[in-house]
ROSEKE-511630 format. One record per atom (N, C-alpha, C, CB): residue in three letters; y, x, z. Coordinates in steps of 0.2 Angstrom, whole numbers, plus 5000, padded with zeros to 4 digits. Last residue first. Glycine has a CB too. Layout:
ROSEKE-511630
+------+------+------+------+
| type |   c2 |   c1 |   c3 |
+------+------+------+------+
|  ALA |    Y |    X |    Z |
...
+------+------+------+------+
This chain:
ROSEKE-511630
+------+------+------+------+
| type |   c2 |   c1 |   c3 |
+------+------+------+------+
|  GLN | 6354 | 6369 | 5367 |
|  GLN | 6357 | 6375 | 5371 |
|  GLN | 6355 | 6374 | 5378 |
|  GLN | 6364 | 6375 | 5370 |
|  ALA | 6350 | 6361 | 5356 |
|  ALA | 6345 | 6364 | 5361 |
|  ALA | 6348 | 6370 | 5364 |
|  ALA | 6339 | 6366 | 5357 |
|  GLY | 6358 | 6355 | 5347 |
|  GLY | 6360 | 6353 | 5354 |
|  GLY | 6354 | 6356 | 5359 |
|  GLY | 6360 | 6346 | 5355 |
|  GLY | 6357 | 6358 | 5334 |
|  GLY | 6353 | 6352 | 5336 |
|  GLY | 6354 | 6351 | 5343 |
|  GLY | 6346 | 6353 | 5335 |
|  GLU | 6364 | 6370 | 5333 |
|  GLU | 6367 | 6364 | 5330 |
|  GLU | 6364 | 6357 | 5332 |
|  GLU | 6367 | 6365 | 5323 |
|  ARG | 6354 | 6378 | 5339 |
|  ARG | 6361 | 6377 | 5343 |
|  ARG | 6364 | 6371 | 5340 |
|  ARG | 6365 | 6383 | 5342 |
|  ARG | 6344 | 6377 | 5330 |
|  ARG | 6343 | 6375 | 5337 |
|  ARG | 6349 | 6373 | 5340 |
|  ARG | 6339 | 6380 | 5341 |
|  GLN | 6351 | 6383 | 5319 |
|  GLN | 6348 | 6376 | 5318 |
|  GLN | 6347 | 6373 | 5325 |
|  GLN | 6342 | 6376 | 5314 |
|  GLN | 6353 | 6396 | 5324 |
|  GLN | 6358 | 6392 | 5322 |
|  GLN | 6356 | 6385 | 5322 |
|  GLN | 6362 | 6394 | 5316 |
|  LEU | 6339 | 6401 | 5325 |
|  LEU | 6344 | 6400 | 5331 |
|  LEU | 6350 | 6396 | 5330 |
|  LEU | 6346 | 6407 | 5333 |
|  SER | 6335 | 6400 | 5312 |
|  SER | 6332 | 6396 | 5317 |
|  SER | 6336 | 6395 | 5323 |
|  SER | 6325 | 6399 | 5318 |
|  ARG | 6344 | 6410 | 5306 |
|  ARG | 6344 | 6403 | 5304 |
|  ARG | 6341 | 6398 | 5309 |
|  ARG | 6341 | 6403 | 5297 |
|  LEU | 6340 | 6421 | 5314 |
|  LEU | 6347 | 6419 | 5314 |
|  LEU | 6347 | 6412 | 5312 |
|  LEU | 6351 | 6424 | 5310 |
|  ARG | 6326 | 6422 | 5309 |
|  ARG | 6328 | 6421 | 5316 |
|  ARG | 6335 | 6419 | 5317 |
|  ARG | 6327 | 6428 | 5320 |
|  GLY | 6329 | 6424 | 5295 |
|  GLY | 6325 | 6418 | 5297 |
|  GLY | 6326 | 6417 | 5305 |
|  GLY | 6317 | 6419 | 5296 |
|  ARG | 6335 | 6437 | 5295 |
|  ARG | 6338 | 6431 | 5293 |
|  ARG | 6335 | 6424 | 5295 |
|  ARG | 6338 | 6431 | 5285 |
|  VAL | 6325 | 6444 | 5301 |
|  VAL | 6331 | 6443 | 5305 |
|  VAL | 6335 | 6437 | 5302 |
|  VAL | 6335 | 6450 | 5305 |
|  ASP | 6316 | 6444 | 5290 |
|  ASP | 6314 | 6442 | 5297 |
|  ASP | 6320 | 6440 | 5301 |
|  ASP | 6309 | 6447 | 5301 |
|  ALA | 6322 | 6450 | 5279 |
|  ALA | 6321 | 6442 | 5279 |
|  ALA | 6319 | 6440 | 5286 |
|  ALA | 6315 | 6441 | 5275 |
|  ASP | 6334 | 6461 | 5277 |
|  ASP | 6329 | 6459 | 5282 |
|  ASP | 6328 | 6452 | 5283 |
|  ASP | 6330 | 6463 | 5289 |
|  THR | 6345 | 6464 | 5269 |
|  THR | 6339 | 6462 | 5266 |
|  THR | 6333 | 6460 | 5271 |
|  THR | 6337 | 6467 | 5261 |
|  PRO | 6355 | 6470 | 5277 |
|  PRO | 6356 | 6463 | 5274 |
|  PRO | 6350 | 6460 | 5271 |
|  PRO | 6362 | 6463 | 5270 |
|  ASP | 6355 | 6480 | 5289 |
|  ASP | 6350 | 6479 | 5284 |
|  ASP | 6351 | 6472 | 5282 |
|  ASP | 6343 | 6481 | 5286 |
|  ILE | 6367 | 6480 | 5297 |
|  ILE | 6363 | 6486 | 5295 |
|  ILE | 6359 | 6486 | 5289 |
|  ILE | 6359 | 6489 | 5302 |
|  GLU | 6370 | 6467 | 5297 |
|  GLU | 6375 | 6472 | 5295 |
|  GLU | 6372 | 6478 | 5293 |
|  GLU | 6381 | 6473 | 5300 |
|  LEU | 6358 | 6462 | 5303 |
|  LEU | 6360 | 6461 | 5296 |
|  LEU | 6365 | 6465 | 5293 |
|  LEU | 6361 | 6453 | 5296 |
|  ALA | 6361 | 6467 | 5316 |
|  ALA | 6355 | 6469 | 5313 |
|  ALA | 6356 | 6468 | 5305 |
|  ALA | 6348 | 6466 | 5315 |
|  ARG | 6372 | 6459 | 5319 |
|  ARG | 6373 | 6466 | 5319 |
|  ARG | 6367 | 6469 | 5315 |
|  ARG | 6373 | 6469 | 5326 |
|  ARG | 6366 | 6446 | 5320 |
|  ARG | 6371 | 6448 | 5315 |
|  ARG | 6372 | 6455 | 5314 |
|  ARG | 6378 | 6445 | 5317 |
|  TYR | 6357 | 6448 | 5331 |
|  TYR | 6355 | 6447 | 5324 |
|  TYR | 6360 | 6448 | 5319 |
|  TYR | 6352 | 6439 | 5324 |
|  ALA | 6367 | 6450 | 5341 |
|  ALA | 6362 | 6455 | 5339 |
|  ALA | 6359 | 6454 | 5333 |
|  ALA | 6357 | 6455 | 5345 |
|  ALA | 6374 | 6438 | 5340 |
|  ALA | 6378 | 6444 | 5339 |
|  ALA | 6373 | 6450 | 5337 |
|  ALA | 6382 | 6446 | 5345 |
|  GLU | 6364 | 6429 | 5344 |
|  GLU | 6366 | 6428 | 5338 |
|  GLU | 6370 | 6435 | 5336 |
|  GLU | 6371 | 6422 | 5337 |
|  SER | 6362 | 6434 | 5358 |
|  SER | 6356 | 6434 | 5353 |
|  SER | 6359 | 6434 | 5346 |
|  SER | 6351 | 6428 | 5354 |
|  LYS | 6374 | 6431 | 5363 |
|  LYS | 6372 | 6438 | 5363 |
|  LYS | 6366 | 6438 | 5358 |
|  LYS | 6370 | 6440 | 5370 |
|  ASP | 6374 | 6417 | 5362 |
|  ASP | 6379 | 6420 | 5359 |
|  ASP | 6377 | 6428 | 5358 |
|  ASP | 6386 | 6420 | 5363 |
|  TRP | 6362 | 6413 | 5370 |
|  TRP | 6363 | 6412 | 5363 |
|  TRP | 6368 | 6416 | 5359 |
|  TRP | 6364 | 6404 | 5361 |
|  LEU | 6353 | 6417 | 5380 |
|  LEU | 6359 | 6419 | 5380 |
|  LEU | 6361 | 6419 | 5372 |
|  LEU | 6360 | 6427 | 5383 |
|  GLN | 6340 | 6413 | 5384 |
|  GLN | 6344 | 6408 | 5382 |
|  GLN | 6352 | 6410 | 5382 |
|  GLN | 6344 | 6402 | 5387 |
|  LEU | 6331 | 6423 | 5385 |
|  LEU | 6335 | 6422 | 5391 |
|  LEU | 6340 | 6417 | 5390 |
|  LEU | 6339 | 6429 | 5393 |
|  GLY | 6326 | 6423 | 5372 |
|  GLY | 6322 | 6421 | 5378 |
|  GLY | 6325 | 6420 | 5384 |
|  GLY | 6316 | 6427 | 5379 |
|  GLU | 6337 | 6429 | 5366 |
|  GLU | 6335 | 6422 | 5365 |
|  GLU | 6331 | 6419 | 5370 |
|  GLU | 6332 | 6422 | 5358 |
|  TYR | 6337 | 6442 | 5371 |
|  TYR | 6343 | 6437 | 5373 |
|  TYR | 6341 | 6430 | 5372 |
|  TYR | 6349 | 6439 | 5369 |
|  ALA | 6325 | 6446 | 5364 |
|  ALA | 6326 | 6446 | 5372 |
|  ALA | 6331 | 6441 | 5374 |
|  ALA | 6327 | 6453 | 5374 |
|  LYS | 6329 | 6445 | 5351 |
|  LYS | 6324 | 6440 | 5354 |
|  LYS | 6324 | 6440 | 5361 |
|  LYS | 6317 | 6444 | 5351 |
|  GLY | 6339 | 6454 | 5351 |
|  GLY | 6341 | 6447 | 5349 |
|  GLY | 6336 | 6443 | 5352 |
|  GLY | 6342 | 6446 | 5342 |
|  LEU | 6332 | 6466 | 5353 |
|  LEU | 6337 | 6464 | 5358 |
|  LEU | 6339 | 6456 | 5357 |
|  LEU | 6343 | 6468 | 5357 |
|  GLU | 6324 | 6466 | 5342 |
|  GLU | 6321 | 6465 | 5348 |
|  GLU | 6326 | 6463 | 5354 |
|  GLU | 6317 | 6471 | 5351 |
|  THR | 6334 | 6469 | 5333 |
|  THR | 6331 | 6463 | 5332 |
|  THR | 6327 | 6461 | 5339 |
|  THR | 6326 | 6463 | 5326 |
|  MET | 6337 | 6482 | 5337 |
|  MET | 6343 | 6476 | 5337 |
|  MET | 6339 | 6470 | 5337 |
|  MET | 6348 | 6477 | 5332 |
|  ALA | 6325 | 6488 | 5335 |
|  ALA | 6328 | 6488 | 5342 |
|  ALA | 6333 | 6482 | 5342 |
|  ALA | 6331 | 6494 | 5344 |
|  GLU | 6326 | 6487 | 5321 |
|  GLU | 6320 | 6484 | 5325 |
|  GLU | 6322 | 6483 | 5332 |
|  GLU | 6314 | 6489 | 5324 |
|  VAL | 6337 | 6494 | 5317 |
|  VAL | 6337 | 6487 | 5316 |
|  VAL | 6331 | 6484 | 5320 |
|  VAL | 6335 | 6485 | 5308 |
|  ASP | 6347 | 6506 | 5323 |
|  ASP | 6340 | 6504 | 5323 |
|  ASP | 6339 | 6496 | 5323 |
|  ASP | 6336 | 6507 | 5330 |
|  ASP | 6359 | 6511 | 5324 |
|  ASP | 6357 | 6508 | 5317 |
|  ASP | 6350 | 6506 | 5317 |
|  ASP | 6359 | 6513 | 5312 |
|  PRO | 6361 | 6518 | 5336 |
|  PRO | 6364 | 6511 | 5335 |
|  PRO | 6362 | 6508 | 5328 |
|  PRO | 6372 | 6513 | 5335 |
|  HIS | 6353 | 6526 | 5346 |
|  HIS | 6351 | 6525 | 5339 |
|  HIS | 6354 | 6518 | 5337 |
|  HIS | 6343 | 6524 | 5338 |
|  LEU | 6358 | 6526 | 5359 |
|  LEU | 6356 | 6533 | 5356 |
|  LEU | 6355 | 6532 | 5348 |
|  LEU | 6350 | 6535 | 5359 |
|  ALA | 6361 | 6513 | 5361 |
|  ALA | 6366 | 6518 | 5362 |
|  ALA | 6365 | 6525 | 5359 |
|  ALA | 6368 | 6519 | 5370 |
|  LEU | 6348 | 6508 | 5359 |
|  LEU | 6353 | 6507 | 5354 |
|  LEU | 6359 | 6511 | 5355 |
|  LEU | 6355 | 6499 | 5354 |
|  CYS | 6342 | 6512 | 5371 |
|  CYS | 6340 | 6515 | 5365 |
|  CYS | 6345 | 6514 | 5359 |
|  CYS | 6333 | 6512 | 5363 |
|  ARG | 6350 | 6505 | 5380 |
|  ARG | 6350 | 6512 | 5380 |
|  ARG | 6348 | 6515 | 5374 |
|  ARG | 6345 | 6515 | 5386 |
|  ASN | 6346 | 6492 | 5376 |
|  ASN | 6353 | 6494 | 5376 |
|  ASN | 6354 | 6501 | 5376 |
|  ASN | 6357 | 6491 | 5381 |
|  LEU | 6332 | 6492 | 5379 |
|  LEU | 6334 | 6491 | 5372 |
|  LEU | 6342 | 6493 | 5371 |
|  LEU | 6334 | 6484 | 5370 |
|  MET | 6333 | 6494 | 5393 |
|  MET | 6330 | 6499 | 5389 |
|  MET | 6332 | 6498 | 5382 |
|  MET | 6323 | 6499 | 5390 |
|  PRO | 6339 | 6481 | 5397 |
|  PRO | 6342 | 6487 | 5398 |
|  PRO | 6340 | 6493 | 5394 |
|  PRO | 6341 | 6489 | 5406 |
|  VAL | 6329 | 6472 | 5391 |
|  VAL | 6336 | 6472 | 5389 |
|  VAL | 6339 | 6479 | 5390 |
|  VAL | 6340 | 6466 | 5391 |
|  ASP | 6314 | 6470 | 5388 |
|  ASP | 6317 | 6475 | 5392 |
|  ASP | 6324 | 6476 | 5389 |
|  ASP | 6313 | 6481 | 5392 |
|  GLY | 6307 | 6462 | 5379 |
|  GLY | 6312 | 6458 | 5383 |
|  GLY | 6315 | 6463 | 5388 |
|  GLY | 6308 | 6453 | 5387 |
|  PRO | 6293 | 6471 | 5378 |
|  PRO | 6297 | 6466 | 5375 |
|  PRO | 6301 | 6463 | 5380 |
|  PRO | 6292 | 6460 | 5372 |
|  LYS | 6295 | 6489 | 5382 |
|  LYS | 6292 | 6482 | 5383 |
|  LYS | 6296 | 6477 | 5380 |
|  LYS | 6291 | 6481 | 5391 |
|  ILE | 6294 | 6501 | 5370 |
|  ILE | 6298 | 6497 | 5374 |
|  ILE | 6295 | 6491 | 5375 |
|  ILE | 6306 | 6496 | 5371 |
|  HIS | 6292 | 6514 | 5362 |
|  HIS | 6287 | 6510 | 5366 |
|  HIS | 6291 | 6506 | 5372 |
|  HIS | 6282 | 6515 | 5370 |
|  ASP | 6301 | 6521 | 5356 |
|  ASP | 6296 | 6519 | 5352 |
|  ASP | 6291 | 6514 | 5356 |
|  ASP | 6292 | 6524 | 5349 |
|  CYS | 6310 | 6526 | 5365 |
|  CYS | 6312 | 6521 | 5361 |
|  CYS | 6307 | 6518 | 5357 |
|  CYS | 6318 | 6522 | 5357 |
|  ASP | 6309 | 6533 | 5379 |
|  ASP | 6304 | 6532 | 5374 |
|  ASP | 6306 | 6526 | 5370 |
|  ASP | 6297 | 6532 | 5377 |
|  ILE | 6319 | 6544 | 5388 |
|  ILE | 6319 | 6537 | 5385 |
|  ILE | 6314 | 6537 | 5379 |
|  ILE | 6326 | 6534 | 5383 |
|  ALA | 6316 | 6554 | 5402 |
|  ALA | 6317 | 6553 | 5395 |
|  ALA | 6316 | 6546 | 5393 |
|  ALA | 6312 | 6558 | 5391 |
|  PRO | 6325 | 6551 | 5417 |
|  PRO | 6319 | 6552 | 5414 |
|  PRO | 6320 | 6551 | 5406 |
|  PRO | 6313 | 6547 | 5416 |
|  GLU | 6339 | 6561 | 5421 |
|  GLU | 6336 | 6554 | 5420 |
|  GLU | 6330 | 6555 | 5416 |
|  GLU | 6341 | 6549 | 5416 |
|  THR | 6342 | 6574 | 5422 |
|  THR | 6344 | 6570 | 5428 |
|  THR | 6341 | 6563 | 5427 |
|  THR | 6352 | 6569 | 5429 |
|  PRO | 6330 | 6586 | 5418 |
|  PRO | 6335 | 6581 | 5416 |
|  PRO | 6336 | 6577 | 5422 |
|  PRO | 6332 | 6577 | 5410 |
|  ARG | 6330 | 6603 | 5424 |
|  ARG | 6327 | 6596 | 5424 |
|  ARG | 6332 | 6591 | 5422 |
|  ARG | 6324 | 6595 | 5431 |
|  ALA | 6336 | 6615 | 5426 |
|  ALA | 6335 | 6613 | 5419 |
|  ALA | 6332 | 6606 | 5419 |
|  ALA | 6330 | 6618 | 5416 |
|  ALA | 6337 | 6617 | 5439 |
|  ALA | 6343 | 6616 | 5436 |
|  ALA | 6342 | 6613 | 5429 |
|  ALA | 6347 | 6622 | 5436 |
|  GLU | 6323 | 6619 | 5442 |
|  GLU | 6327 | 6614 | 5445 |
|  GLU | 6333 | 6612 | 5441 |
|  GLU | 6328 | 6615 | 5452 |
|  PRO | 6321 | 6631 | 5435 |
|  PRO | 6317 | 6625 | 5433 |
|  PRO | 6321 | 6619 | 5436 |
|  PRO | 6310 | 6625 | 5436 |
|  LEU | 6331 | 6641 | 5440 |
|  LEU | 6331 | 6638 | 5434 |
|  LEU | 6327 | 6632 | 5433 |
|  LEU | 6328 | 6643 | 5429 |
|  GLY | 6329 | 6647 | 5453 |
|  GLY | 6333 | 6641 | 5452 |
|  GLY | 6333 | 6637 | 5446 |
|  GLY | 6340 | 6642 | 5454 |
|  ARG | 6322 | 6658 | 5450 |
|  ARG | 6319 | 6653 | 5454 |
|  ARG | 6323 | 6646 | 5454 |
|  ARG | 6319 | 6655 | 5462 |
|  VAL | 6331 | 6666 | 5443 |
|  VAL | 6325 | 6663 | 5440 |
|  VAL | 6322 | 6657 | 5444 |
|  VAL | 6320 | 6669 | 5439 |
|  THR | 6340 | 6669 | 5454 |
|  THR | 6342 | 6665 | 5448 |
|  THR | 6337 | 6662 | 5444 |
|  THR | 6346 | 6670 | 5443 |
|  VAL | 6332 | 6676 | 5463 |
|  VAL | 6336 | 6670 | 5465 |
|  VAL | 6338 | 6666 | 5459 |
|  VAL | 6342 | 6671 | 5469 |
|  GLY | 6329 | 6687 | 5454 |
|  GLY | 6324 | 6682 | 5457 |
|  GLY | 6327 | 6676 | 5459 |
|  GLY | 6320 | 6686 | 5463 |
|  PHE | 6341 | 6693 | 5452 |
|  PHE | 6337 | 6690 | 5446 |
|  PHE | 6332 | 6685 | 5449 |
|  PHE | 6334 | 6696 | 5443 |
|  ALA | 6344 | 6697 | 5465 |
|  ALA | 6349 | 6692 | 5461 |
|  ALA | 6345 | 6689 | 5456 |
|  ALA | 6355 | 6696 | 5459 |
|  ALA | 6334 | 6706 | 5467 |
|  ALA | 6334 | 6700 | 5471 |
|  ALA | 6339 | 6695 | 5468 |
|  ALA | 6338 | 6702 | 5478 |
|  LEU | 6337 | 6716 | 5457 |
|  LEU | 6330 | 6712 | 5457 |
|  LEU | 6331 | 6706 | 5461 |
|  LEU | 6325 | 6717 | 5459 |
|  LEU | 6349 | 6720 | 5462 |
|  LEU | 6349 | 6717 | 5456 |
|  LEU | 6342 | 6713 | 5455 |
|  LEU | 6349 | 6722 | 5450 |
|  ALA | 6345 | 6726 | 5474 |
|  ALA | 6350 | 6720 | 5474 |
|  ALA | 6350 | 6716 | 5468 |
|  ALA | 6357 | 6723 | 5476 |
|  VAL | 6337 | 6736 | 5470 |
|  VAL | 6334 | 6731 | 5474 |
|  VAL | 6339 | 6725 | 5474 |
|  VAL | 6333 | 6733 | 5481 |
|  PRO | 6346 | 6744 | 5463 |
|  PRO | 6341 | 6741 | 5459 |
|  PRO | 6337 | 6735 | 5463 |
|  PRO | 6335 | 6746 | 5457 |
|  TRP | 6355 | 6747 | 5474 |
|  TRP | 6357 | 6744 | 5468 |
|  TRP | 6352 | 6741 | 5464 |
|  TRP | 6361 | 6749 | 5464 |
|  ILE | 6347 | 6755 | 5484 |
|  ILE | 6349 | 6748 | 5485 |
|  ILE | 6351 | 6744 | 5479 |
|  ILE | 6355 | 6748 | 5490 |
|  VAL | 6345 | 6767 | 5478 |
|  VAL | 6339 | 6763 | 5480 |
|  VAL | 6341 | 6756 | 5481 |
|  VAL | 6337 | 6766 | 5487 |
|  ARG | 6358 | 6772 | 5475 |
|  ARG | 6353 | 6772 | 5470 |
|  ARG | 6347 | 6768 | 5471 |
|  ARG | 6350 | 6779 | 5468 |
|  LEU | 6364 | 6771 | 5487 |
|  LEU | 6366 | 6767 | 5482 |
|  LEU | 6361 | 6766 | 5476 |
|  LEU | 6373 | 6769 | 5479 |
|  TRP | 6357 | 6782 | 5494 |
|  TRP | 6356 | 6775 | 5496 |
|  TRP | 6358 | 6770 | 5491 |
|  TRP | 6360 | 6773 | 5503 |
|  ARG | 6362 | 6793 | 5487 |
|  ARG | 6355 | 6791 | 5487 |
|  ARG | 6353 | 6784 | 5489 |
|  ARG | 6351 | 6796 | 5492 |
|  ASN | 6375 | 6793 | 5491 |
|  ASN | 6373 | 6791 | 5484 |
|  ASN | 6366 | 6790 | 5483 |
|  ASN | 6375 | 6798 | 5480 |
|  MET | 6374 | 6796 | 5504 |
|  MET | 6377 | 6789 | 5502 |
|  MET | 6375 | 6788 | 5495 |
|  MET | 6384 | 6789 | 5503 |
+------+------+------+------+
C-alpha cells in the first residue's frame, strides 16, 4: 500500500497543478475591455463618464464631456461639466470661453 501512495501522491499533485495552471489565463482575464482614456471619440458620453470615474480631475475629459452635452443640447449638463472643469483648473481660458458662450446662447433664447 505504501508503494502505491508513493506513486499516486506525486501524480495527484501534478494533476492538481495542471488543472490550476490551465484555469489561470481565463480567471486572470479582465471582465471588461481596458479603457483607453487617451483616445476617446468626440461625443462618446459613456466613455467620457467612465474615464472621469477613473480620473475625476481630468480637465480635458471634463471639457470634452461639456462639448458632448452641448452637442446633444443638454445645456444644464454641459454647463455643470464646464463649471467642474473650472473648479479643477480656474485658469483654463478655453473652458471659460466655452462656458461664457454657452451662457450667452442660453440667455439669448437659443435653447
